[in-house]
Phi, psi and omega in degrees: 000143184244125182233133157266125172249135181224148182155114186206186183098317178228160175300323182298336174259328181295312183294328177281338179289320181297315182300317188292315180302311178302322178290328179284323176292332179284322180273337169231081192308332190267003188285148173260109182238127165238166183243157176232130180213190183259162180284354186238002185273173187289342174305334182283349174264310196280323187296305180302326174291344169275359173088012173263153174287140176239120173260159187243149164222148186275111173205157188209156181278182190250138167272165186286344178235160182292120181213159175304335178295321178287328175299321171296313179300329179291313176306310175296322178290338176285311191275329189295330177299320175303311182288329177297326182298328179290326175293320182287326174293329173290310180289332182043066182284144169270356185194140176235121187235138178228159180233035167098172179101155182289342182287344177296329189299307188296324189284309185293318175300316185290308184304312184299316179298336179264005168088014183271133174306130180229147182213151183228142175253132174236116184278340185271162179291329172250121184300142174285176186299314187301320182293318174305311186289335180266346184302327183284346192251320189280163186273331184219140167244116176266134173225159181263330184242157169290327181299329181298316175303316179287334179289319180289328174100163181295331183299338184249007185306326186288341176266354186264137174226127178289103185241344193087192183255131173300120179228170178304137182297334180307318189302332182270352193242017191245143175247142175313307189293316182302311185286326171299317174304306186295332182269353174082027180275313185305125180082348177261311184234146176288312193228149171237118185252128179246129176224153177186161184239006177122167183300324178273338178109151176226119183308309182290322176296306176317307179303316182292323177291323178295311177295331177291315172307310181300312192273337190227304186297318184299333184269348183235082185296352177283352178262126164265129174231118186247121183230135178257118187288337190082155189296320189284328188261003189292325178297307185303313183297319182293320174298328172296309193305318182280329175297326176281356176073025183282349198289333184268007172280113182298332195261010174233129181235125181258114184236157170292311180212153182248116183268339179248052190298317181307314189283330184283320188294312183307332184271342184292148182266327189212139174241131172249122185196173174293190180226045169302147188291333176291318177293329177288332184289326178289317180297320181295317185290331174266003176063044183264135175283142185216154165256119181253125176247087189297151175285129176275359183259027181247159179310130179061016180055030194294330174301321177303306181305316175304309195293327190287335179290322178290320180303310177295335180264010183066029189250003175185154173287144187221123172227125175281151173306332189282344182269353188279067173288163186306132168089353186293313180301309178310318175298310185302302190292311186293320178304310184291312179304329181268359183245089182298324180295314179300320182292321176300309178299319170307318185292321183286324178291318180287336180292339176295346183266354187274138179230081191286355177256029179303313183299317180295311185303312182290318181305308187296319175297320180297327181290326183287324174298316184286331181311319178301317182299311178299326178289323178300318185289331186279000000 
């Protein structure tokens, strides 16, 4: 079977695409799978590491106001599907799958017009522009939240399947007790707090966590606190860490990046993080209590909208960056760590958002879509 996969710009689009591709490769070892992205997205780092060929199309997103950039964006949105057709004719896919981001538009639009089975996955609560534009063309729309289906409307209900987010298999195979033993937490620390602001880092999250370490963690040796600063912010965060005199605190660990995230998250009692859709799915699978601080720098403020769905269901705490007045984060974290009943209720509530069979559900439905095309060829 031959499959083209597209989705780029951010890890939130690329990682689900890789998860889908890997699942097809694992179940259909002889498949030919390739990716389509832009020449400047994060897919250029992530996709080749997985062993897939990456093709490029020229397309870009829209800004919120009328600018020459948007004029070019509109032109590329119009012309890029025609250029994508050339790639499709050469590759001859049996199936084309997208995971959102503006790069999904040309390939899925072109493939749908050529009668090739198509599917798009939307991980966020509110669908992005590309997914909204593609809804009328694709054969299937996979969603993670009920709110996504509601936002797309009844006219597309027959195409929509709520499947969850395709995530790393490790997240479904780990236990709290086992990972705490492995990490040396059991018998040494009462609580384990894990915090991070993304792979590149978030200055505001780092500042708040460093202040929490100074004002609370350093005075509570029963609490283990591991924080990842992100690559860009690591140097500045480390300087502040030293300024606060935290280097000698055995129960505080400042890292640039967490390479064993599934294991660390499984062992945590509470997680402080952004509110990307993939992160929320991981928290739900592992039933983790969390304080969500959505990034205000994303399109359509979708991280806040994701977090609000969980907050309204009593499944997470939520603070926007604009609400981070002095002591607010310390109050929220300390309050939750001290309230076992609230922890249990929050864990139960977030588990209702977990869809652990996402990989399996998406794979089998994609095979059904592709089956018709393969039968035509035979």
